[in-house]
All heavy atoms as TSV, in Angstrom:
chain	resi	resn	atom	element	x	y	z
A	1	MET	N	N	107.175	50.540	95.810
A	1	MET	CA	C	108.329	51.536	95.800
A	1	MET	C	C	107.792	52.922	95.878
A	1	MET	O	O	108.235	53.762	96.704
A	1	MET	CB	C	109.066	51.301	94.590
A	1	MET	CG	C	110.292	52.313	94.391
A	1	MET	SD	S	111.210	51.861	92.996
A	1	MET	CE	C	112.246	53.167	92.861
A	2	TRP	N	N	106.782	53.284	95.098
A	2	TRP	CA	C	106.178	54.643	95.139
A	2	TRP	C	C	104.805	54.618	95.830
A	2	TRP	O	O	103.923	55.443	95.560
A	2	TRP	CB	C	106.021	55.175	93.648
A	2	TRP	CG	C	107.377	55.390	93.054
A	2	TRP	CD1	C	107.999	54.522	92.136
A	2	TRP	CD2	C	108.258	56.483	93.192
A	2	TRP	NE1	N	109.235	55.064	91.749
A	2	TRP	CE2	C	109.380	56.258	92.460
A	2	TRP	CE3	C	108.213	57.610	93.959
A	2	TRP	CZ2	C	110.492	57.134	92.376
A	2	TRP	CZ3	C	109.219	58.523	93.945
A	2	TRP	CH2	C	110.358	58.226	93.152
A	3	SER	N	N	104.637	53.675	96.709
A	3	SER	CA	C	103.271	53.517	97.324
A	3	SER	C	C	102.912	54.708	98.232
A	3	SER	O	O	101.823	55.062	98.480
A	3	SER	CB	C	103.187	52.244	98.063
A	3	SER	OG	O	104.159	52.183	99.085
A	4	ASP	N	N	103.968	55.362	98.825
A	4	ASP	CA	C	103.657	56.457	99.744
A	4	ASP	C	C	103.877	57.806	99.041
A	4	ASP	O	O	104.675	58.565	99.427
A	4	ASP	CB	C	104.414	56.413	100.997
A	4	ASP	CG	C	105.651	55.681	100.953
A	4	ASP	OD1	O	105.835	54.662	100.191
A	4	ASP	OD2	O	106.705	56.001	101.622
A	5	ARG	N	N	103.096	57.992	98.023
A	5	ARG	CA	C	103.162	59.352	97.235
A	5	ARG	C	C	102.640	60.449	98.101
A	5	ARG	O	O	101.714	60.236	98.840
A	5	ARG	CB	C	102.420	59.138	95.955
A	5	ARG	CG	C	103.072	58.314	94.978
A	5	ARG	CD	C	102.376	58.349	93.641
A	5	ARG	NE	N	103.077	57.420	92.757
A	5	ARG	CZ	C	103.134	57.654	91.452
A	5	ARG	NH1	N	102.574	58.707	90.906
A	5	ARG	NH2	N	103.887	56.802	90.732
A	6	ILE	N	N	103.185	61.557	97.819
A	6	ILE	CA	C	102.715	62.783	98.582
A	6	ILE	C	C	101.852	63.585	97.671
A	6	ILE	O	O	102.226	63.869	96.531
A	6	ILE	CB	C	103.946	63.581	99.029
A	6	ILE	CG1	C	104.792	62.744	99.998
A	6	ILE	CG2	C	103.470	64.927	99.662
A	6	ILE	CD1	C	106.110	63.370	100.440
A	7	ASP	N	N	100.695	64.066	98.295
A	7	ASP	CA	C	99.897	65.031	97.521
A	7	ASP	C	C	100.621	66.407	97.711
A	7	ASP	O	O	100.416	67.059	98.698
A	7	ASP	CB	C	98.476	65.035	98.121
A	7	ASP	CG	C	97.599	66.023	97.428
A	7	ASP	OD1	O	97.983	66.582	96.446
A	7	ASP	OD2	O	96.534	66.190	98.001
A	8	LEU	N	N	101.504	66.722	96.719
A	8	LEU	CA	C	102.313	67.915	96.906
A	8	LEU	C	C	101.541	69.199	97.138
A	8	LEU	O	O	101.879	69.945	98.022
A	8	LEU	CB	C	103.196	68.032	95.675
A	8	LEU	CG	C	104.374	69.071	95.837
A	8	LEU	CD1	C	105.198	68.814	97.088
A	8	LEU	CD2	C	105.202	69.118	94.634
A	9	PRO	N	N	100.509	69.530	96.342
A	9	PRO	CA	C	99.721	70.718	96.539
A	9	PRO	C	C	99.145	70.790	97.972
A	9	PRO	O	O	99.252	71.818	98.691
A	9	PRO	CB	C	98.640	70.776	95.494
A	9	PRO	CG	C	99.218	69.833	94.421
A	9	PRO	CD	C	100.052	68.825	95.115
A	10	ALA	N	N	98.637	69.674	98.483
A	10	ALA	CA	C	98.114	69.672	99.824
A	10	ALA	C	C	99.202	69.938	100.868
A	10	ALA	O	O	99.036	70.602	101.885
A	10	ALA	CB	C	97.327	68.369	100.074
A	11	GLU	N	N	100.365	69.252	100.644
A	11	GLU	CA	C	101.448	69.363	101.566
A	11	GLU	C	C	101.959	70.779	101.599
A	11	GLU	O	O	102.271	71.355	102.659
A	11	GLU	CB	C	102.614	68.403	101.191
A	11	GLU	CG	C	103.749	68.377	102.152
A	11	GLU	CD	C	103.405	67.883	103.531
A	11	GLU	OE1	O	102.311	67.211	103.756
A	11	GLU	OE2	O	104.210	68.024	104.437
A	12	LEU	N	N	102.115	71.470	100.495
A	12	LEU	CA	C	102.543	72.839	100.410
A	12	LEU	C	C	101.587	73.757	101.142
A	12	LEU	O	O	101.924	74.708	101.785
A	12	LEU	CB	C	102.699	73.245	98.952
A	12	LEU	CG	C	103.918	72.642	98.226
A	12	LEU	CD1	C	103.888	73.032	96.775
A	12	LEU	CD2	C	105.161	73.102	98.910
A	13	ARG	N	N	100.209	73.529	101.016
A	13	ARG	CA	C	99.213	74.325	101.724
A	13	ARG	C	C	99.344	74.123	103.171
A	13	ARG	O	O	99.295	75.159	103.918
A	13	ARG	CB	C	97.804	73.943	101.251
A	13	ARG	CG	C	97.344	74.515	99.864
A	13	ARG	CD	C	95.892	74.321	99.660
A	13	ARG	NE	N	95.502	72.901	99.590
A	13	ARG	CZ	C	95.557	72.167	98.584
A	13	ARG	NH1	N	95.969	72.611	97.436
A	13	ARG	NH2	N	95.244	70.840	98.604
A	14	ARG	N	N	99.590	72.957	103.592
A	14	ARG	CA	C	99.798	72.641	105.027
A	14	ARG	C	C	100.979	73.271	105.600
A	14	ARG	O	O	100.944	73.948	106.659
A	14	ARG	CB	C	99.900	71.152	105.270
A	14	ARG	CG	C	99.880	70.768	106.704
A	14	ARG	CD	C	100.260	69.273	106.981
A	14	ARG	NE	N	101.554	69.004	106.525
A	14	ARG	CZ	C	102.704	69.329	107.267
A	14	ARG	NH1	N	102.637	70.041	108.354
A	14	ARG	NH2	N	103.876	69.016	106.785
A	15	VAL	N	N	102.099	73.246	104.901
A	15	VAL	CA	C	103.326	73.867	105.370
A	15	VAL	C	C	103.206	75.346	105.341
A	15	VAL	O	O	103.670	76.083	106.384
A	15	VAL	CB	C	104.558	73.400	104.498
A	15	VAL	CG1	C	105.771	74.182	104.718
A	15	VAL	CG2	C	104.808	71.906	104.687
A	16	ARG	N	N	102.590	75.942	104.347
A	16	ARG	CA	C	102.433	77.414	104.268
A	16	ARG	C	C	101.572	77.873	105.420
A	16	ARG	O	O	101.801	78.862	106.011
A	16	ARG	CB	C	101.864	77.853	102.957
A	16	ARG	CG	C	101.749	79.314	102.824
A	16	ARG	CD	C	101.346	79.754	101.457
A	16	ARG	NE	N	101.136	81.158	101.370
A	16	ARG	CZ	C	100.731	81.795	100.341
A	16	ARG	NH1	N	100.651	81.121	99.205
A	16	ARG	NH2	N	100.551	83.126	100.310
A	17	ALA	N	N	100.456	77.184	105.735
A	17	ALA	CA	C	99.509	77.556	106.805
A	17	ALA	C	C	100.233	77.478	108.144
A	17	ALA	O	O	100.079	78.335	108.966
A	17	ALA	CB	C	98.335	76.634	106.723
A	18	SER	N	N	101.130	76.536	108.325
A	18	SER	CA	C	101.869	76.328	109.554
A	18	SER	C	C	102.848	77.530	109.725
A	18	SER	O	O	102.973	78.139	110.743
A	18	SER	CB	C	102.592	75.039	109.581
A	18	SER	OG	O	103.410	74.910	110.709
A	19	PHE	N	N	103.560	77.809	108.534
A	19	PHE	CA	C	104.489	78.990	108.625
A	19	PHE	C	C	103.820	80.250	108.930
A	19	PHE	O	O	104.220	81.069	109.786
A	19	PHE	CB	C	105.243	79.063	107.284
A	19	PHE	CG	C	106.136	80.236	107.214
A	19	PHE	CD1	C	107.394	80.242	107.810
A	19	PHE	CD2	C	105.728	81.429	106.539
A	19	PHE	CE1	C	108.212	81.346	107.797
A	19	PHE	CE2	C	106.569	82.519	106.577
A	19	PHE	CZ	C	107.791	82.469	107.146
A	20	ASP	N	N	102.669	80.479	108.258
A	20	ASP	CA	C	101.928	81.740	108.389
A	20	ASP	C	C	101.460	81.912	109.838
A	20	ASP	O	O	101.479	82.991	110.458
A	20	ASP	CB	C	100.603	81.778	107.491
A	20	ASP	CG	C	101.009	81.958	106.071
A	20	ASP	OD1	O	102.203	82.163	105.768
A	20	ASP	OD2	O	100.106	81.871	105.227
A	21	LYS	N	N	101.041	80.813	110.526
A	21	LYS	CA	C	100.655	80.721	111.898
A	21	LYS	C	C	101.793	81.142	112.853
A	21	LYS	O	O	101.679	81.908	113.754
A	21	LYS	CB	C	99.962	79.430	112.348
A	21	LYS	CG	C	99.672	79.325	113.813
A	21	LYS	CD	C	98.446	79.950	114.096
A	21	LYS	CE	C	97.998	79.686	115.569
A	21	LYS	NZ	N	98.530	80.539	116.553
A	22	GLN	N	N	102.900	80.561	112.600
A	22	GLN	CA	C	104.129	80.897	113.371
A	22	GLN	C	C	104.543	82.273	113.224
A	22	GLN	O	O	104.862	82.974	114.229
A	22	GLN	CB	C	105.341	79.970	113.010
A	22	GLN	CG	C	105.114	78.504	113.363
A	22	GLN	CD	C	106.241	77.664	112.852
A	22	GLN	OE1	O	107.316	78.134	112.520
A	22	GLN	NE2	N	106.003	76.324	112.783
A	23	LEU	N	N	104.468	82.795	112.007
A	23	LEU	CA	C	104.780	84.232	111.695
A	23	LEU	C	C	103.811	85.156	112.450
A	23	LEU	O	O	104.240	86.142	113.066
A	23	LEU	CB	C	104.895	84.445	110.292
A	23	LEU	CG	C	105.218	85.898	109.827
A	23	LEU	CD1	C	106.636	86.335	110.384
A	23	LEU	CD2	C	105.271	85.981	108.286
A	24	ALA	N	N	102.559	84.800	112.404
A	24	ALA	CA	C	101.581	85.621	113.019
A	24	ALA	C	C	101.735	85.647	114.572
A	24	ALA	O	O	101.613	86.719	115.154
A	24	ALA	CB	C	100.137	85.074	112.733
A	25	ASP	N	N	102.163	84.507	115.192
A	25	ASP	CA	C	102.415	84.420	116.522
A	25	ASP	C	C	103.584	85.394	116.905
A	25	ASP	O	O	103.539	86.144	117.861
A	25	ASP	CB	C	102.791	83.040	117.012
A	25	ASP	CG	C	101.592	82.120	117.014
A	25	ASP	OD1	O	100.453	82.565	116.961
A	25	ASP	OD2	O	101.769	80.881	117.006
A	26	VAL	N	N	104.641	85.493	116.048
A	26	VAL	CA	C	105.708	86.318	116.287
A	26	VAL	C	C	105.325	87.752	116.163
A	26	VAL	O	O	105.658	88.629	116.925
A	26	VAL	CB	C	106.881	86.053	115.334
A	26	VAL	CG1	C	107.982	87.028	115.427
A	26	VAL	CG2	C	107.521	84.663	115.650
A	27	LEU	N	N	104.515	88.095	115.143
A	27	LEU	CA	C	103.999	89.480	114.981
A	27	LEU	C	C	103.255	89.954	116.179
A	27	LEU	O	O	103.392	91.107	116.515
A	27	LEU	CB	C	103.129	89.607	113.677
A	27	LEU	CG	C	103.909	89.519	112.324
A	27	LEU	CD1	C	102.872	89.377	111.181
A	27	LEU	CD2	C	104.803	90.606	112.133
A	28	LEU	N	N	102.471	89.095	116.749
A	28	LEU	CA	C	101.660	89.474	117.965
A	28	LEU	C	C	102.578	89.567	119.232
A	28	LEU	O	O	102.203	90.326	120.095
A	28	LEU	CB	C	100.562	88.418	118.124
A	28	LEU	CG	C	99.482	88.546	117.040
A	28	LEU	CD1	C	98.452	87.446	117.238
A	28	LEU	CD2	C	98.769	89.909	117.149
A	29	SER	N	N	103.505	88.593	119.335
A	29	SER	CA	C	104.292	88.528	120.598
A	29	SER	C	C	105.476	89.465	120.662
A	29	SER	O	O	105.973	89.732	121.783
A	29	SER	CB	C	104.649	87.115	120.894
A	29	SER	OG	O	105.584	86.724	119.928
A	30	ARG	N	N	105.966	89.918	119.549
A	30	ARG	CA	C	107.170	90.731	119.502
A	30	ARG	C	C	106.902	92.085	119.006
A	30	ARG	O	O	107.490	92.461	117.881
A	30	ARG	CB	C	108.310	90.012	118.701
A	30	ARG	CG	C	108.801	88.703	119.265
A	30	ARG	CD	C	109.391	88.886	120.692
A	30	ARG	NE	N	110.396	89.859	120.701
A	30	ARG	CZ	C	111.692	89.701	120.684
A	30	ARG	NH1	N	112.174	88.484	120.499
A	30	ARG	NH2	N	112.562	90.777	120.724
A	31	MET	N	N	106.072	92.842	119.591
A	31	MET	CA	C	105.716	94.136	119.161
A	31	MET	C	C	106.914	95.105	119.275
A	31	MET	O	O	106.904	96.188	118.700
A	31	MET	CB	C	104.615	94.718	119.970
A	31	MET	CG	C	103.283	93.939	119.765
A	31	MET	SD	S	102.793	93.993	118.109
A	31	MET	CE	C	101.284	94.965	118.278
A	32	ASP	N	N	107.975	94.683	119.920
A	32	ASP	CA	C	109.206	95.522	120.007
A	32	ASP	C	C	110.010	95.506	118.773
A	32	ASP	O	O	110.844	96.301	118.578
A	32	ASP	CB	C	110.082	95.041	121.279
A	32	ASP	CG	C	110.485	93.643	121.181
A	32	ASP	OD1	O	109.640	92.783	120.837
A	32	ASP	OD2	O	111.660	93.345	121.455
A	33	LEU	N	N	109.805	94.482	117.953
A	33	LEU	CA	C	110.572	94.291	116.640
A	33	LEU	C	C	109.731	95.002	115.502
A	33	LEU	O	O	108.549	94.848	115.451
A	33	LEU	CB	C	110.816	92.886	116.328
A	33	LEU	CG	C	111.629	92.064	117.315
A	33	LEU	CD1	C	111.725	90.620	116.913
A	33	LEU	CD2	C	113.035	92.691	117.421
A	34	THR	N	N	110.472	95.608	114.592
A	34	THR	CA	C	109.829	96.133	113.403
A	34	THR	C	C	109.516	94.952	112.408
A	34	THR	O	O	110.110	93.894	112.547
A	34	THR	CB	C	110.752	97.153	112.693
A	34	THR	OG1	O	111.913	96.484	112.232
A	34	THR	CG2	C	111.137	98.247	113.660
A	35	HIS	N	N	108.731	95.246	111.480
A	35	HIS	CA	C	108.416	94.209	110.472
A	35	HIS	C	C	109.703	93.928	109.734
A	35	HIS	O	O	109.953	92.733	109.375
A	35	HIS	CB	C	107.386	94.745	109.438
A	35	HIS	CG	C	105.972	94.683	110.050
A	35	HIS	ND1	N	104.888	95.094	109.250
A	35	HIS	CD2	C	105.563	94.353	111.218
A	35	HIS	CE1	C	103.803	94.856	109.981
A	35	HIS	NE2	N	104.152	94.447	111.151
A	36	ALA	N	N	110.525	94.866	109.472
A	36	ALA	CA	C	111.813	94.673	108.709
A	36	ALA	C	C	112.671	93.709	109.510
A	36	ALA	O	O	113.420	92.833	109.008
A	36	ALA	CB	C	112.492	96.006	108.418
A	37	GLN	N	N	112.784	93.908	110.884
A	37	GLN	CA	C	113.592	93.129	111.693
A	37	GLN	C	C	113.109	91.591	111.674
A	37	GLN	O	O	113.824	90.653	111.620
A	37	GLN	CB	C	113.664	93.596	113.058
A	37	GLN	CG	C	114.446	94.857	113.190
A	37	GLN	CD	C	114.291	95.547	114.591
A	37	GLN	OE1	O	113.249	95.468	115.178
A	37	GLN	NE2	N	115.340	96.047	115.180
A	38	ILE	N	N	111.791	91.525	111.791
A	38	ILE	CA	C	111.260	90.114	111.717
A	38	ILE	C	C	111.388	89.444	110.384
A	38	ILE	O	O	111.811	88.296	110.297
A	38	ILE	CB	C	109.690	90.171	112.016
A	38	ILE	CG1	C	109.395	90.646	113.531
A	38	ILE	CG2	C	108.993	88.846	111.881
A	38	ILE	CD1	C	108.063	90.944	113.861
A	39	ALA	N	N	111.235	90.235	109.303
A	39	ALA	CA	C	111.505	89.677	107.922
A	39	ALA	C	C	112.976	89.214	107.848
A	39	ALA	O	O	113.218	88.128	107.261
A	39	ALA	CB	C	111.160	90.767	106.919
A	40	GLN	N	N	113.880	89.949	108.331
A	40	GLN	CA	C	115.264	89.589	108.307
A	40	GLN	C	C	115.585	88.378	109.092
A	40	GLN	O	O	116.309	87.435	108.563
A	40	GLN	CB	C	116.209	90.764	108.760
A	40	GLN	CG	C	117.644	90.487	108.651
A	40	GLN	CD	C	118.480	91.639	109.075
A	40	GLN	OE1	O	117.979	92.561	109.860
A	40	GLN	NE2	N	119.722	91.697	108.619
A	41	GLN	N	N	114.971	88.202	110.297
A	41	GLN	CA	C	115.229	87.028	111.088
A	41	GLN	C	C	114.632	85.738	110.405
A	41	GLN	O	O	115.161	84.674	110.515
A	41	GLN	CB	C	114.626	87.261	112.473
A	41	GLN	CG	C	115.372	88.162	113.357
A	41	GLN	CD	C	114.926	88.307	114.742
A	41	GLN	OE1	O	113.837	87.713	115.065
A	41	GLN	NE2	N	115.619	89.035	115.589
A	42	PHE	N	N	113.500	85.918	109.746
A	42	PHE	CA	C	112.912	84.787	109.138
A	42	PHE	C	C	113.397	84.591	107.698
A	42	PHE	O	O	113.176	83.505	107.050
A	42	PHE	CB	C	111.376	85.073	108.964
A	42	PHE	CG	C	110.602	84.550	110.186
A	42	PHE	CD1	C	110.478	85.343	111.345
A	42	PHE	CD2	C	109.888	83.332	110.199
A	42	PHE	CE1	C	109.717	84.927	112.436
A	42	PHE	CE2	C	109.195	82.978	111.284
A	42	PHE	CZ	C	109.053	83.733	112.389
A	43	GLY	N	N	114.171	85.542	107.191
A	43	GLY	CA	C	114.669	85.348	105.852
A	43	GLY	C	C	113.619	85.535	104.771
A	43	GLY	O	O	113.661	84.819	103.787
A	44	ILE	N	N	112.685	86.426	104.968
A	44	ILE	CA	C	111.548	86.570	104.013
A	44	ILE	C	C	111.464	88.064	103.673
A	44	ILE	O	O	112.049	88.887	104.305
A	44	ILE	CB	C	110.202	86.113	104.657
A	44	ILE	CG1	C	109.997	86.812	106.033
A	44	ILE	CG2	C	110.232	84.561	104.899
A	44	ILE	CD1	C	108.583	86.464	106.621
A	45	SER	N	N	110.568	88.348	102.754
A	45	SER	CA	C	110.437	89.779	102.364
A	45	SER	C	C	109.298	90.445	103.113
A	45	SER	O	O	108.548	89.765	103.850
A	45	SER	CB	C	109.982	89.859	100.847
A	45	SER	OG	O	108.646	89.349	100.740
A	46	GLY	N	N	109.318	91.782	103.109
A	46	GLY	CA	C	108.249	92.520	103.739
A	46	GLY	C	C	106.925	92.202	103.246
A	46	GLY	O	O	105.890	92.344	103.962
A	47	LYS	N	N	106.853	91.797	101.979
A	47	LYS	CA	C	105.562	91.453	101.366
A	47	LYS	C	C	104.871	90.276	102.092
A	47	LYS	O	O	103.629	90.232	102.265
A	47	LYS	CB	C	105.685	91.182	99.933
A	47	LYS	CG	C	106.122	92.349	99.089
A	47	LYS	CD	C	105.025	93.370	98.902
A	47	LYS	CE	C	105.531	94.459	98.001
A	47	LYS	NZ	N	104.477	95.550	97.888
A	48	VAL	N	N	105.646	89.308	102.455
A	48	VAL	CA	C	105.158	88.149	103.197
A	48	VAL	C	C	104.653	88.609	104.553
A	48	VAL	O	O	103.548	88.135	104.990
A	48	VAL	CB	C	106.278	87.031	103.382
A	48	VAL	CG1	C	105.757	85.928	104.184
A	48	VAL	CG2	C	106.734	86.580	101.987
A	49	ILE	N	N	105.330	89.454	105.215
A	49	ILE	CA	C	104.871	90.029	106.520
A	49	ILE	C	C	103.481	90.727	106.251
A	49	ILE	O	O	102.614	90.450	107.131
A	49	ILE	CB	C	105.860	91.042	107.080
A	49	ILE	CG1	C	107.297	90.396	107.359
A	49	ILE	CG2	C	105.336	91.760	108.270
A	49	ILE	CD1	C	107.395	89.606	108.619
A	50	GLN	N	N	103.408	91.557	105.261
A	50	GLN	CA	C	102.174	92.234	105.016
A	50	GLN	C	C	101.032	91.277	104.708
A	50	GLN	O	O	99.890	91.461	105.178
A	50	GLN	CB	C	102.371	93.243	103.798
A	50	GLN	CG	C	103.217	94.355	104.157
A	50	GLN	CD	C	103.525	95.236	102.841
A	50	GLN	OE1	O	103.159	94.875	101.817
A	50	GLN	NE2	N	104.284	96.273	103.116
A	51	ARG	N	N	101.308	90.232	103.943
A	51	ARG	CA	C	100.301	89.250	103.604
A	51	ARG	C	C	99.760	88.576	104.796
A	51	ARG	O	O	98.536	88.423	105.036
A	51	ARG	CB	C	100.873	88.208	102.572
A	51	ARG	CG	C	99.815	87.109	102.193
A	51	ARG	CD	C	100.412	86.078	101.274
A	51	ARG	NE	N	101.631	85.349	101.816
A	51	ARG	CZ	C	101.536	84.426	102.795
A	51	ARG	NH1	N	100.419	84.079	103.296
A	51	ARG	NH2	N	102.631	83.890	103.214
A	52	VAL	N	N	100.678	88.128	105.669
A	52	VAL	CA	C	100.263	87.376	106.936
A	52	VAL	C	C	99.544	88.345	107.883
A	52	VAL	O	O	98.533	87.955	108.430
A	52	VAL	CB	C	101.488	86.790	107.608
A	52	VAL	CG1	C	101.145	86.181	108.922
A	52	VAL	CG2	C	102.051	85.590	106.711
A	53	ALA	N	N	100.002	89.568	107.987
A	53	ALA	CA	C	99.344	90.524	108.837
A	53	ALA	C	C	97.908	90.818	108.392
A	53	ALA	O	O	96.966	90.799	109.125
A	53	ALA	CB	C	100.152	91.838	108.955
A	54	ARG	N	N	97.723	90.949	107.015
A	54	ARG	CA	C	96.364	91.052	106.541
A	54	ARG	C	C	95.494	89.836	106.725
A	54	ARG	O	O	94.361	89.868	107.138
A	54	ARG	CB	C	96.412	91.369	105.012
A	54	ARG	CG	C	96.391	92.828	104.625
A	54	ARG	CD	C	96.115	93.020	103.149
A	54	ARG	NE	N	96.836	92.112	102.313
A	54	ARG	CZ	C	97.996	92.239	101.708
A	54	ARG	NH1	N	98.701	93.336	102.051
A	54	ARG	NH2	N	98.558	91.358	100.953
A	55	GLN	N	N	96.113	88.665	106.499
A	55	GLN	CA	C	95.410	87.437	106.607
A	55	GLN	C	C	94.879	87.224	108.061
A	55	GLN	O	O	93.808	86.729	108.249
A	55	GLN	CB	C	96.378	86.268	106.222
A	55	GLN	CG	C	95.840	84.880	106.404
A	55	GLN	CD	C	96.787	83.738	106.183
A	55	GLN	OE1	O	97.828	84.047	105.610
A	55	GLN	NE2	N	96.500	82.572	106.499
A	56	PHE	N	N	95.692	87.519	109.085
A	56	PHE	CA	C	95.361	87.391	110.464
A	56	PHE	C	C	94.793	88.649	111.132
A	56	PHE	O	O	94.531	88.678	112.304
A	56	PHE	CB	C	96.527	86.821	111.257
A	56	PHE	CG	C	96.824	85.426	110.955
A	56	PHE	CD1	C	97.669	85.076	109.936
A	56	PHE	CD2	C	96.256	84.341	111.664
A	56	PHE	CE1	C	97.966	83.680	109.643
A	56	PHE	CE2	C	96.523	83.018	111.420
A	56	PHE	CZ	C	97.360	82.729	110.355
A	57	LYS	N	N	94.577	89.684	110.241
A	57	LYS	CA	C	94.022	90.920	110.733
A	57	LYS	C	C	94.863	91.506	111.858
A	57	LYS	O	O	94.309	91.863	112.938
A	57	LYS	CB	C	92.566	90.821	111.149
A	57	LYS	CG	C	91.672	90.427	109.885
A	57	LYS	CD	C	90.251	90.294	110.320
A	57	LYS	CE	C	89.330	90.044	109.166
A	57	LYS	NZ	N	89.628	88.879	108.342
A	58	ILE	N	N	96.116	91.570	111.707
A	58	ILE	CA	C	97.108	92.100	112.698
A	58	ILE	C	C	97.434	93.506	112.298
A	58	ILE	O	O	97.967	93.623	111.184
A	58	ILE	CB	C	98.400	91.195	112.790
A	58	ILE	CG1	C	97.983	89.793	113.198
A	58	ILE	CG2	C	99.346	91.811	113.792
A	58	ILE	CD1	C	99.085	88.835	113.191
A	59	SER	N	N	97.199	94.458	113.081
A	59	SER	CA	C	97.566	95.819	112.794
A	59	SER	C	C	98.468	96.353	114.003
A	59	SER	O	O	98.284	95.923	115.097
A	59	SER	CB	C	96.381	96.710	112.616
A	59	SER	OG	O	95.692	96.894	113.830
A	60	ARG	N	N	99.394	97.088	113.618
A	60	ARG	CA	C	100.312	97.675	114.567
A	60	ARG	C	C	100.199	99.177	114.536
A	60	ARG	O	O	100.278	99.814	113.415
A	60	ARG	CB	C	101.735	97.321	114.251
A	60	ARG	CG	C	102.005	95.848	114.433
A	60	ARG	CD	C	103.444	95.515	114.106
A	60	ARG	NE	N	103.907	94.445	114.918
A	60	ARG	CZ	C	105.118	94.087	115.028
A	60	ARG	NH1	N	106.129	94.777	114.362
A	60	ARG	NH2	N	105.588	93.121	115.738
A	61	ARG	N	N	99.992	99.822	115.604
A	61	ARG	CA	C	99.979	101.232	115.708
A	61	ARG	C	C	101.460	101.780	115.666
A	61	ARG	O	O	102.267	101.151	116.217
A	61	ARG	CB	C	99.237	101.782	116.931
A	61	ARG	CG	C	97.869	101.269	116.880
A	61	ARG	CD	C	96.963	102.133	117.872
A	61	ARG	NE	N	95.640	101.763	117.753
A	61	ARG	CZ	C	94.806	102.345	117.066
A	61	ARG	NH1	N	95.008	103.339	116.278
A	61	ARG	NH2	N	93.506	101.942	117.078
A	62	ARG	N	N	101.593	102.896	115.077
A	62	ARG	CA	C	102.870	103.493	115.159
A	62	ARG	C	C	103.201	103.962	116.487
A	62	ARG	O	O	102.350	104.381	117.288
A	62	ARG	CB	C	102.971	104.706	114.166
A	62	ARG	CG	C	102.692	104.264	112.769
A	62	ARG	CD	C	103.315	105.233	111.833
A	62	ARG	NE	N	103.028	104.886	110.479
A	62	ARG	CZ	C	103.895	104.328	109.680
A	62	ARG	NH1	N	105.026	104.022	110.017
A	62	ARG	NH2	N	103.553	104.017	108.444
A	63	SER	N	N	104.442	103.790	116.882
A	63	SER	CA	C	104.803	104.031	118.305
A	63	SER	C	C	105.180	105.468	118.632
A	63	SER	O	O	105.457	105.788	119.795
A	63	SER	CB	C	105.993	103.139	118.788
A	63	SER	OG	O	107.127	103.464	117.920
A	64	ALA	N	N	105.108	106.355	117.677
A	64	ALA	CA	C	105.452	107.802	117.908
A	64	ALA	C	C	104.343	108.387	118.840
A	64	ALA	O	O	103.168	108.265	118.570
A	64	ALA	CB	C	105.479	108.472	116.584
A	65	GLU	N	N	104.848	109.033	119.804
A	65	GLU	CA	C	103.965	109.669	120.792
A	65	GLU	C	C	103.511	110.922	120.286
A	65	GLU	O	O	104.212	111.634	119.534
A	65	GLU	CB	C	104.644	109.828	122.112
A	65	GLU	CG	C	105.029	108.571	122.761
A	65	GLU	CD	C	105.761	108.835	124.069
A	65	GLU	OE1	O	105.697	109.950	124.557
A	65	GLU	OE2	O	106.420	107.896	124.608
A	66	SER	N	N	102.271	111.328	120.633
A	66	SER	CA	C	101.813	112.682	120.223
A	66	SER	C	C	102.446	113.724	121.075
A	66	SER	O	O	102.754	113.373	122.225
A	66	SER	CB	C	100.290	112.766	120.299
A	66	SER	OG	O	99.940	112.403	121.621
A	67	PRO	N	N	102.703	114.856	120.554
A	67	PRO	CA	C	103.480	115.865	121.321
A	67	PRO	C	C	102.604	116.367	122.464
A	67	PRO	O	O	101.340	116.299	122.419
A	67	PRO	CB	C	103.716	116.985	120.316
A	67	PRO	CG	C	102.728	116.759	119.193
A	67	PRO	CD	C	102.418	115.293	119.252
A	68	HIS	N	N	103.300	116.841	123.516
A	68	HIS	CA	C	102.617	117.413	124.610
A	68	HIS	C	C	101.881	118.700	124.189
A	68	HIS	O	O	102.479	119.414	123.375
A	68	HIS	CB	C	103.616	117.699	125.719
A	68	HIS	CG	C	102.977	118.128	127.009
A	68	HIS	ND1	N	102.626	119.389	127.338
A	68	HIS	CD2	C	102.660	117.361	128.064
A	68	HIS	CE1	C	102.122	119.420	128.548
A	68	HIS	NE2	N	102.085	118.182	129.035
A	69	PRO	N	N	100.741	118.958	124.635
A	69	PRO	CA	C	100.000	120.233	124.206
A	69	PRO	C	C	100.824	121.484	124.378
A	69	PRO	O	O	100.679	122.387	123.597
A	69	PRO	CB	C	98.773	120.215	125.102
A	69	PRO	CG	C	98.566	118.784	125.541
A	69	PRO	CD	C	99.918	118.192	125.623
A	70	ASP	N	N	101.694	121.589	125.369
A	70	ASP	CA	C	102.460	122.740	125.578
A	70	ASP	C	C	103.542	122.924	124.522
A	70	ASP	O	O	104.045	123.996	124.314
A	70	ASP	CB	C	103.121	122.734	126.939
A	70	ASP	CG	C	102.111	122.803	128.078
A	70	ASP	OD1	O	100.987	123.363	127.776
A	70	ASP	OD2	O	102.421	122.408	129.225
A	71	GLN	N	N	103.904	121.806	123.846
A	71	GLN	CA	C	104.930	121.855	122.842
A	71	GLN	C	C	104.402	122.037	121.423
A	71	GLN	O	O	105.182	122.190	120.510
A	71	GLN	CB	C	105.710	120.530	122.871
A	71	GLN	CG	C	106.497	120.353	124.137
A	71	GLN	CD	C	107.080	118.974	124.235
A	71	GLN	OE1	O	106.794	118.091	123.449
A	71	GLN	NE2	N	107.978	118.801	125.226
A	72	CYS	N	N	103.088	122.120	121.291
A	72	CYS	CA	C	102.466	122.264	119.947
A	72	CYS	C	C	102.549	123.743	119.531
A	72	CYS	O	O	102.362	124.724	120.316
A	72	CYS	CB	C	101.031	121.870	119.964
A	72	CYS	SG	S	100.721	120.184	120.207
A	73	ARG	N	N	102.864	123.957	118.334
A	73	ARG	CA	C	102.906	125.337	117.752
A	73	ARG	C	C	101.530	125.736	117.324
A	73	ARG	O	O	100.798	124.961	116.745
A	73	ARG	CB	C	103.853	125.508	116.586
A	73	ARG	CG	C	105.273	125.252	116.907
A	73	ARG	CD	C	106.127	125.445	115.734
A	73	ARG	NE	N	107.461	125.070	116.055
A	73	ARG	CZ	C	108.430	124.959	115.208
A	73	ARG	NH1	N	108.190	125.207	113.913
A	73	ARG	NH2	N	109.665	124.660	115.561
A	74	VAL	N	N	101.097	126.940	117.659
A	74	VAL	CA	C	99.770	127.449	117.266
A	74	VAL	C	C	99.919	128.473	116.150
A	74	VAL	O	O	100.758	129.120	116.009
A	74	VAL	CB	C	99.037	127.997	118.435
A	74	VAL	CG1	C	97.648	128.482	118.059
A	74	VAL	CG2	C	98.985	127.040	119.596
């Protein structure tokens, strides 16, 4: 009856690793979305996004362009 027991800690590690990989793929492929938008679509917190980004060494540069030299105040 209970012969097919599950090693719960190992299964949770496997599932979390799979989720983290999927999230990292989205972070890399959808640079048009903010972290907040991705978190909302996945139903997770921003802290999870930050953890996975650190884990996979994913950094995003801010998209704000630097001002044109003629528009800089001196």
